C-alpha positions as CSV (number, residue, x, y, z in Angstrom):
1,M,-59.5,36.5,29.6
2,T,-56.0,37.2,28.2
3,R,-52.9,36.5,30.2
4,A,-50.0,39.0,30.1
5,L,-46.7,37.1,30.4
6,A,-43.0,37.9,30.4
7,I,-41.3,34.7,29.6
8,P,-37.6,34.4,30.4
9,V,-35.5,33.0,27.5
10,E,-31.8,32.0,27.4
11,T,-30.0,31.1,24.2
12,E,-27.3,28.5,23.7
13,D,-24.7,31.2,23.7
14,G,-25.9,32.7,27.0
15,H,-27.9,35.6,25.7
16,R,-30.9,36.3,28.0
17,F,-34.1,38.3,27.2
18,E,-37.9,38.2,27.9
19,L,-40.5,37.1,25.4
20,I,-43.5,39.3,26.0
21,A,-46.7,37.5,25.4
22,R,-50.5,38.0,25.3
23,V,-52.3,34.7,25.5
24,P,-56.1,34.4,25.3
25,A,-57.8,31.5,27.1
26,Q,-58.3,29.4,23.9
27,P,-56.0,30.7,21.2
28,R,-56.8,30.0,17.6
29,A,-53.1,30.4,16.7
30,H,-49.7,31.4,18.1
31,L,-47.9,34.3,16.5
32,L,-44.2,34.8,16.9
33,W,-43.7,38.5,16.1
34,L,-40.3,40.1,15.2
35,P,-39.8,43.9,15.7
36,A,-38.4,46.5,13.5
37,L,-34.7,47.4,13.7
38,G,-34.0,49.3,16.9
39,V,-37.5,48.8,18.3
40,S,-38.1,47.1,21.7
41,A,-40.7,44.4,22.0
42,R,-42.7,46.4,24.6
43,N,-43.7,48.9,21.9
44,Y,-45.8,46.2,20.2
45,Q,-48.0,45.5,23.3
46,P,-51.0,47.5,21.9
47,F,-50.8,45.4,18.7
48,A,-50.5,42.2,20.7
49,D,-53.6,43.2,22.7
50,A,-55.6,43.9,19.5
51,L,-54.8,40.4,18.1
52,A,-55.3,38.7,21.5
53,A,-58.8,40.1,21.6
54,R,-59.4,38.2,18.3
55,G,-58.1,34.9,19.8
56,I,-54.5,35.1,18.5
57,A,-51.8,34.5,21.1
58,V,-48.9,36.9,20.4
59,F,-45.3,36.3,21.5
60,L,-43.1,39.4,21.0
61,H,-39.5,38.6,20.3
62,E,-36.8,40.9,21.7
63,W,-33.8,41.7,19.4
64,R,-30.4,41.1,20.7
65,G,-29.2,44.4,22.1
66,N,-32.6,46.0,22.7
67,G,-35.0,46.3,25.6
68,S,-34.8,43.3,28.0
69,S,-31.8,41.8,26.2
70,S,-28.8,41.1,28.4
71,L,-26.4,42.4,25.7
72,R,-25.6,45.7,24.2
73,P,-23.5,46.2,21.1
74,S,-20.0,47.6,21.5
75,R,-16.6,47.2,20.0
76,Q,-16.3,44.0,22.1
77,Q,-19.9,42.8,21.5
78,D,-20.8,42.2,17.9
79,W,-23.3,40.0,16.1
80,G,-25.2,39.7,12.8
81,Y,-27.9,37.7,11.2
82,R,-26.3,34.4,12.2
83,E,-26.7,34.9,15.9
84,I,-30.3,35.9,15.4
85,L,-31.2,33.0,13.2
86,E,-29.2,30.3,14.9
87,C,-29.5,31.3,18.6
88,D,-32.2,33.9,19.4
89,L,-35.1,33.0,17.2
90,P,-34.9,29.2,17.9
91,A,-34.9,30.0,21.7
92,S,-38.0,32.1,21.3
93,L,-39.7,29.4,19.3
94,R,-38.9,26.8,21.9
95,A,-40.4,29.0,24.6
96,L,-43.5,29.7,22.6
97,R,-44.1,26.0,22.1
98,L,-44.3,25.4,25.8
99,H,-47.6,27.3,25.8
100,G,-49.7,25.0,23.7
101,N,-50.0,23.4,20.2
102,A,-52.0,25.9,18.3
103,P,-51.1,26.5,14.7
104,L,-48.0,28.7,14.3
105,I,-47.8,32.1,12.5
106,I,-44.6,34.1,12.1
107,G,-44.5,37.7,11.2
108,G,-42.8,41.0,11.7
109,H,-42.4,44.7,11.1
110,S,-39.6,46.1,8.8
111,L,-36.4,44.1,9.5
112,G,-38.6,41.7,11.5
113,G,-40.7,40.8,8.5
114,Q,-37.6,40.1,6.4
115,L,-36.0,37.8,9.0
116,A,-39.4,36.1,9.8
117,C,-39.3,34.9,6.2
118,V,-35.7,33.9,6.3
119,F,-36.2,32.0,9.6
120,A,-39.3,30.2,8.3
121,G,-37.2,29.1,5.3
122,L,-34.7,27.5,7.7
123,H,-37.6,25.6,9.4
124,P,-39.8,24.3,6.6
125,G,-43.2,23.1,7.6
126,V,-43.2,24.8,11.0
127,F,-45.1,27.9,9.8
128,A,-48.0,28.0,7.3
129,R,-48.9,31.7,7.7
130,F,-46.8,34.8,7.4
131,W,-48.0,38.2,8.7
132,L,-45.9,41.0,7.2
133,V,-46.4,44.6,8.2
134,A,-44.5,47.7,6.8
135,T,-41.7,45.5,5.5
136,G,-40.0,44.4,2.3
137,T,-36.6,43.8,0.8
138,P,-34.2,46.8,1.3
139,Y,-32.9,46.3,-2.3
140,W,-32.4,49.7,-3.8
141,R,-34.1,48.9,-7.1
142,A,-37.3,48.1,-5.2
143,F,-37.6,51.8,-4.2
144,P,-39.0,54.5,-6.4
145,A,-36.8,57.1,-8.0
146,P,-35.1,59.3,-7.1
147,R,-34.8,58.0,-3.5
148,G,-33.8,54.5,-4.7
149,W,-30.9,55.9,-6.6
150,A,-29.3,57.3,-3.4
151,L,-29.6,54.0,-1.4
152,P,-26.4,52.3,-2.7
153,L,-24.4,55.1,-1.2
154,F,-26.3,54.8,2.1
155,Y,-25.8,51.0,2.1
156,R,-22.0,51.5,1.8
157,F,-21.7,54.4,4.2
158,L,-23.5,52.8,7.2
159,P,-21.4,49.7,7.5
160,W,-18.2,51.9,7.1
161,L,-19.5,54.2,9.9
162,A,-20.4,51.3,12.1
163,R,-16.9,49.7,11.7
164,R,-15.3,53.0,12.4
165,Q,-17.3,53.7,15.6
166,G,-17.6,50.1,16.8
167,V,-21.4,50.3,16.6
168,L,-23.9,52.3,14.5
169,H,-25.4,55.1,16.5
170,G,-28.6,54.9,14.6
171,R,-30.7,57.3,16.7
172,R,-28.4,60.2,15.7
173,L,-29.1,59.4,12.1
174,G,-32.9,58.7,12.5
175,F,-32.4,55.1,11.6
176,G,-32.7,52.2,14.1
177,G,-31.1,52.3,17.6
178,T,-27.6,51.5,18.7
179,E,-26.9,48.7,16.3
180,A,-24.2,46.0,16.1
181,R,-21.8,46.5,13.1
182,G,-22.3,42.9,12.0
183,L,-26.0,43.3,11.8
184,I,-25.7,46.5,9.7
185,R,-23.2,44.7,7.4
186,D,-25.6,41.8,6.7
187,W,-28.5,44.1,6.2
188,A,-26.7,46.5,3.9
189,K,-25.5,43.7,1.7
190,V,-29.2,42.7,1.0
191,G,-29.8,46.4,0.1
192,L,-27.1,46.2,-2.5
193,N,-27.6,42.8,-4.1
194,N,-31.1,41.6,-3.0
195,H,-29.6,38.4,-1.7
196,Y,-30.2,37.2,1.9
197,A,-27.1,35.7,3.4
198,A,-25.4,35.7,6.8
199,I,-21.7,35.7,7.6
200,G,-20.8,32.4,9.2
201,M,-23.8,30.5,7.9
202,A,-23.5,28.1,5.0
203,Q,-27.3,27.6,4.5
204,D,-28.9,28.8,1.4
205,L,-31.3,31.4,2.9
206,E,-32.8,32.4,-0.5
207,G,-33.4,28.7,-1.3
208,G,-35.2,28.2,1.9
209,M,-37.6,31.0,1.3
210,R,-38.3,29.8,-2.3
211,R,-39.4,26.4,-0.8
212,L,-41.9,27.9,1.7
213,Q,-45.6,27.2,1.3
214,G,-48.6,28.6,2.9
215,H,-50.3,32.1,3.0
216,A,-48.8,35.5,3.5
217,S,-50.9,38.5,4.6
218,A,-48.9,41.7,3.8
219,V,-49.8,45.2,4.9
220,V,-48.2,48.3,3.5
221,M,-48.7,51.9,4.8
222,A,-49.6,54.3,2.0
223,E,-47.0,57.0,2.9
224,D,-44.2,54.7,4.2
225,W,-41.0,55.6,2.3
226,F,-39.0,53.1,4.5
227,A,-41.0,50.2,3.1
228,P,-43.0,51.2,0.0
229,T,-45.2,48.8,-2.0
230,G,-42.4,47.8,-4.4
231,S,-40.2,46.8,-1.5
232,M,-43.0,44.5,-0.1
233,Q,-43.6,43.0,-3.5
234,G,-39.9,42.3,-3.8
235,L,-39.9,40.4,-0.6
236,L,-43.0,38.4,-1.5
237,A,-41.4,37.5,-4.8
238,K,-38.9,35.5,-2.8
239,L,-41.8,33.3,-1.6
240,P,-43.0,32.0,-5.0
241,Q,-45.0,29.1,-3.6
242,V,-46.8,31.2,-0.9
243,D,-50.2,32.6,-1.7
244,A,-50.2,36.3,-0.7
245,T,-52.7,39.1,-0.2
246,L,-51.4,42.7,-0.1
247,S,-53.3,45.5,1.6
248,V,-52.4,49.2,1.4
249,L,-53.7,51.2,4.4
250,T,-54.3,54.9,4.2
251,A,-54.3,57.4,7.1
252,S,-58.1,57.5,7.1
253,A,-58.2,53.7,7.6
254,L,-55.5,53.7,10.3
255,G,-56.7,56.7,12.2
256,A,-53.1,57.8,12.3
257,R,-50.3,58.7,9.8
258,A,-49.8,56.0,7.2
259,D,-46.0,55.9,7.8
260,H,-43.6,53.3,9.1
261,F,-44.3,53.6,12.8
262,A,-47.5,55.4,13.7
263,W,-49.7,52.3,13.3
264,M,-48.0,50.8,16.3
265,K,-50.0,53.1,18.6
266,S,-53.2,52.7,16.6
267,P,-53.0,49.0,15.6
268,E,-56.6,48.1,15.2
269,A,-56.8,48.5,11.4
270,V,-53.6,46.5,11.0
271,A,-54.8,43.7,13.3
272,K,-58.1,43.6,11.4
273,A,-56.4,43.4,8.0
274,L,-54.2,40.5,9.2
275,F,-57.0,38.6,11.0
276,H,-59.3,39.0,7.9
277,S,-57.2,36.4,6.1
278,F,-57.4,34.0,9.1
279,E,-61.2,33.9,9.1
């Protein structure tokens, strides 16, 4: 019997959202899952159901500005990695811990996978497993030519556009949703220099990741140009003390297109690949 929960969360700076959860009767582990940029937590419910059927309790974090979030980005409302790492994710972790003491896993999709690693590095010893799906560093050199060559221009243009408009209207560009300009600024800097940092945070985010220990299960989609294999390998290289297994899933294995998003509606193969390392 799996319980479906919507857990109210409030951060220290007053941001409110719901942590969507699927909790089996006797969970083997608790997974804190971080979505892709511009994707609401509710879109991962089929994935959470597939893992809950295997005994993994899944807690779907909601990005600031998306879905159940009480905030929306605007010229007056802005945020970046600092607010996510210092306010939102700690609040979700506190809420998760009220539901038992099973071993903790952190993971995510796309931007969520990146910030899962960064957040874990800020909290050493809390997470021993990292589940990473269709993610990787956005660093332009991690992408195959000729697409990678064009990315530095993209990483300079998007922050400029977001500053000019007050937000990034990502859906018009086919990239993310309506995004805070500070978030796009922090993300684009990683794309240019492959160094994770957050405006307003003094902590060494790269150093935190280098000190992590445990096991990472990484899944790449064979036709995903948003997060190709080289991008995932670049992210895993930032976790030198973490043992990692990397799986590349094809369309035939997924039963869906092997791209950045189609797996979310057909998550069984992804859930199986992640859970295989847990057995």
